[in-house]
Every structure is written in C-alpha cells, then in structure tokens.
C-alpha positions in Angstrom: -3.2 83.3 -75.6 -2.5 80.1 -73.7 -2.9 76.8 -75.3 -5.7 75.9 -72.9 -7.7 79.0 -74.0 -7.0 78.3 -77.6 -8.4 74.8 -77.2 -11.6 76.2 -75.6 -12.1 78.7 -78.4 -11.5 76.0 -81.0 -14.1 73.8 -79.3 -16.5 76.8 -79.5 -15.8 77.2 -83.2 -16.3 73.5 -83.9 -19.5 73.3 -82.0 -20.9 76.4 -83.7 -19.8 75.2 -87.2 -21.2 71.7 -86.7 -24.5 73.1 -85.4 -24.9 75.6 -88.3 -24.0 73.1 -91.0 -26.4 70.5 -89.8 -29.2 73.0 -89.4 -28.6 74.4 -92.9 -28.9 70.9 -94.3 -32.2 70.4 -92.4 -33.6 73.8 -93.4 -32.7 73.0 -97.1 -34.7 69.8 -96.8 -37.5 71.1 -94.6 -40.3 70.0 -96.9 -39.1 66.4 -96.9 -38.4 66.4 -93.1 -41.6 68.0 -92.0 -43.4 64.7 -91.6 -40.3 63.0 -90.2 -38.0 60.4 -91.9 -37.4 57.2 -90.0 -33.7 56.5 -89.7 -33.9 53.4 -87.5 -36.4 52.2 -84.8 -36.3 54.8 -82.1 -34.9 57.7 -84.2 -36.3 60.0 -86.8 -35.0 63.1 -88.6 -37.6 65.8 -88.5 -37.9 69.5 -89.1 -39.3 71.6 -86.2 -39.0 75.2 -85.2 -38.9 75.7 -81.4 -39.4 79.2 -80.0 -38.7 78.1 -76.4 -35.7 76.6 -74.8 -34.8 73.1 -73.8 -37.9 70.8 -73.9 -39.9 73.7 -75.3 -39.9 75.5 -71.9 -40.5 79.2 -72.1 -42.3 78.7 -75.5 -43.8 82.0 -76.5 -41.3 84.1 -74.6 -40.0 87.0 -76.7 -37.1 85.8 -78.9 -35.0 88.7 -77.9 -35.2 87.9 -74.2 -34.0 84.4 -74.7 -31.2 85.7 -77.0 -30.2 88.3 -74.4 -30.1 85.6 -71.7 -28.1 83.3 -73.8 -25.6 86.0 -74.7 -25.2 86.9 -71.0 -24.5 83.3 -70.2 -22.0 83.1 -73.0 -20.2 86.2 -71.7 -20.0 84.6 -68.2 -18.8 81.3 -69.7 -16.1 83.1 -71.8 -14.8 84.7 -68.6 -14.7 81.2 -67.0 -12.9 79.8 -70.1 -10.3 82.6 -69.9 -9.8 82.1 -66.2 -9.3 78.3 -66.3 -5.9 76.6 -66.6 -7.6 73.2 -67.0 -7.8 72.2 -70.7 -10.8 69.9 -70.1 -12.8 72.7 -68.5 -11.8 75.0 -71.4 -13.0 72.6 -74.0 -16.3 72.1 -72.0 -16.8 75.8 -71.7 -16.1 76.2 -75.5 -18.6 73.5 -76.4 -21.3 75.1 -74.3 -20.5 78.6 -75.8 -20.5 77.3 -79.4 -23.7 75.5 -79.0 -25.4 78.4 -77.3 -24.2 80.8 -80.0 -25.6 78.4 -82.7 -29.0 78.6 -81.1 -28.7 82.4 -80.7 -28.0 82.8 -84.4 -31.2 80.7 -85.1 -33.2 83.0 -82.8 -31.9 86.1 -84.5 -32.5 84.7 -88.1 -35.7 82.7 -87.6 -37.1 83.8 -84.2 -36.8 80.2 -83.1 -34.4 77.3 -83.0 -34.3 74.6 -85.7 -34.6 71.1 -84.1 -34.3 67.9 -86.0 -33.2 64.9 -83.8 -36.3 63.0 -82.7 -35.7 60.0 -80.4 -38.6 57.9 -79.2 -39.7 54.6 -77.5 -43.0 53.3 -78.7 -45.3 56.3 -79.0 -43.3 58.4 -76.5 -41.0 61.0 -78.1 -38.2 62.8 -76.4 -38.5 66.5 -77.2 -36.7 67.1 -80.5 -33.3 68.8 -80.3 -30.3 69.8 -82.4 -26.5 69.6 -82.4 -26.2 72.9 -80.4 -28.1 71.1 -77.6 -25.8 68.1 -77.9 -22.8 70.4 -77.4 -24.4 72.3 -74.5 -25.3 69.1 -72.7 -22.1 67.4 -73.5 -20.1 70.5 -72.3 -22.0 70.5 -69.0 -21.3 66.8 -68.6 -17.7 67.3 -69.4 -17.5 70.1 -66.7 -19.0 67.7 -64.2 -16.3 65.1 -64.8 -13.4 67.6 -65.5 -11.9 67.3 -62.0 -11.8 63.5 -62.2 -10.4 63.5 -65.7 -7.8 66.1 -64.9 -6.7 64.2 -61.8 -6.6 61.0 -63.8 -4.4 62.5 -66.5 -2.1 64.2 -64.0 -1.4 60.9 -62.1 -1.3 58.9 -65.3 -3.6 56.2 -64.0 
C-alpha cells in the first residue's frame, strides 16, 4: 500500500472514531441533552435522532435505502482513494468515507442518525448535525481545494 493510500485510510479511521466516540457521549447523556444545553450564544448541544439525510431531507425514507446508498458511495470513494496519487485527495476521500460510515453505523443500530451540534442566530436554527457531517463536508471542501493545495506544495510557494 502506498503512503498516500495509507494516509487516506487513516483519515477514514480517525473520522469514524471521532464520530462514534462523540455520538456515544451524546447518547449516554441523552436525557440531559434532550432539551438542549447552551454552550455559548449561538451554539447548543442537543440530542436529536434524524431519520433523513443532510438537513433532514428524505426523512421517512426506509433506513436501509439510505444505508445502501451511503455504502455504494463509500465503495466508489474507496476506488477513488486507491486510484489517487495525491495525498490531499486521499485524506479528503478518507474523511468523507469515515464520516459516511459513522452515519451508516447509526442507521443500522438506531434506524436514524444521532445529531447534537445546534448552531443558531436569534430564533433561527441551522439543522442539527454531527461530527460525521463535519468530516463529510470538510472532505468535500478539501477535495475542492486539493488541486490548488497540491500545486502550492509542489512549487513551495
């Protein structure tokens, strides 16, 4: 296995582990978090179970269909990870895979995803999310800037 691929698989493992540890803490404290705990203005910790995908879209869809879709996407991303020679892309693919697998495990265990990060402004709340979502979105963002970052590191500027 090339170092680049190893870095991608390590990123997947870290994303999955961080997601599962944070969700375990939230589930263990679900009773206290159900009403939400203010952390600072604009941010609460809360316990929610989401049976949809991002922003609650596809809520009510069969859990197994969302699981199958996520696993198919993870399979495709794993192929992309193995094909890339770019370490930034490999880490990005790994972050997305690890986050997606974290949510897949929730769907299998609980038939929904545990969300707990609640950001808001005034009375307007962003849909609650979790660390898996952070890794997925962060990985996609990293993929978007990977060509620029790679070029910058290769030229040393």
